[in-house]
C-alpha positions in Angstrom: -22.1 8.0 -10.2 -23.1 6.4 -6.9 -20.5 3.7 -7.1 -17.7 6.0 -7.1 -15.5 5.5 -3.9 -12.3 6.7 -2.2 -9.2 5.0 -3.5 -7.7 4.7 -0.2 -10.5 4.1 2.3 -13.7 3.1 0.3 -15.7 5.7 1.4 -18.7 6.5 -1.3 -18.1 10.0 -3.1 -21.6 10.1 -4.4 -22.0 13.5 -2.9 -19.1 15.1 -4.5 -19.5 17.2 -7.8 -17.8 16.1 -10.8 -15.4 16.9 -12.3 -13.3 16.5 -9.0 -11.2 19.8 -8.2 -7.4 19.1 -8.3 -7.1 19.4 -4.4 -10.3 17.6 -3.6 -9.9 15.4 -0.6 -11.9 12.4 1.0 -14.0 13.6 4.0 -13.4 10.4 5.8 -9.6 9.8 5.5 -8.4 13.1 4.1 -6.7 11.4 0.9 -6.4 13.6 -2.2 -9.0 12.5 -4.8 -7.4 13.9 -8.3 -4.7 11.0 -7.9 -3.7 8.4 -10.4 -5.0 5.5 -8.3 -8.5 6.9 -8.7 -8.1 7.2 -12.6 -9.7 5.2 -15.2 -6.2 5.2 -17.1 -4.5 3.8 -14.0 -3.0 0.3 -14.5 -0.1 -1.4 -12.7 0.2 -3.5 -15.9 1.6 -1.0 -18.1 4.8 1.2 -18.1 4.7 4.2 -15.8 1.1 2.8 -14.6 -0.8 4.8 -17.3 -2.7 3.6 -20.3 -3.0 7.2 -21.7 -0.1 7.1 -24.2 0.5 10.8 -24.3 -0.3 11.8 -20.7 3.1 13.2 -18.9 4.4 10.7 -16.3 3.3 11.5 -12.8 5.9 10.1 -10.3 3.5 9.9 -7.0 0.5 8.2 -7.7 -1.3 9.0 -4.6 -0.8 12.7 -4.7 -3.1 15.4 -6.4 -1.7 16.1 -9.9 -2.5 18.2 -12.8 -3.3 15.6 -15.5 -5.7 16.6 -17.8 -6.7 13.0 -18.8 -7.8 12.1 -15.2 -11.3 10.4 -15.1 -12.4 9.0 -12.0 -12.6 5.3 -11.8 -15.4 3.2 -10.3 -14.1 0.3 -8.2 -10.6 2.0 -7.5 -10.7 0.8 -3.9 -9.0 -2.5 -3.2 -9.0 -3.8 0.3 -5.8 -5.1 1.8 -5.8 -8.8 2.0 -4.7 -8.9 5.7 -4.9 -12.7 6.0 -2.4 -13.0 3.0 0.0 -10.6 4.2 0.1 -12.3 7.6 0.6 -15.6 6.2 3.6 -14.2 3.9 5.1 -12.6 7.2 4.8 -15.7 9.1 6.4 -17.8 6.1 9.3 -15.4 6.0 9.8 -15.5 9.9 10.0 -19.2 9.4 12.3 -19.1 6.4 14.6 -16.5 8.1 14.1 -17.3 11.7 12.7 -13.7 12.7 9.3 -12.9 14.6 8.2 -14.4 17.6 9.9 -17.8 17.4 13.3 -15.9 17.5 12.8 -14.4 20.5 12.0 -17.6 22.4 14.8 -19.7 20.9 18.4 -18.2 21.2 20.3 -18.2 18.1 23.5 -20.6 17.4 25.8 -17.6 18.3 23.8 -16.8 21.6 24.1 -20.4 22.7 27.8 -20.6 21.9 28.5 -17.2 23.6 26.6 -18.7 26.7 28.5 -22.1 26.6 31.8 -19.8 26.8 30.4 -17.8 29.6 29.7 -20.8 31.5 33.1 -22.2 30.7 34.9 -19.0 31.9 32.5 -18.7 35.0 31.1 -15.4 33.6 
């Protein structure tokens, strides 16, 4: 099981004894490990994010739980795609006028207020 890694930070869990205890935590990031996101039954493609049909629903997928069907899943860690999220943020800023460009250029309301202030010598 040397390929087993923390679902949150990707640190190797090779030196942990299986089965994982309910309150086992990652030594690096402190994340709880007996969680849905580290389970082989976890899948966002199905209802309640669990492919095990008779397991009770767990609301918080990142907190330790008492599920008897828990089996650690190899490859549970998925690195965040920072480039994609940055591009999405810049696209939203361009679409809705937020972000750095909004601070550089005043809005139409700010320009109108400035014109009124000039008109009335304020």
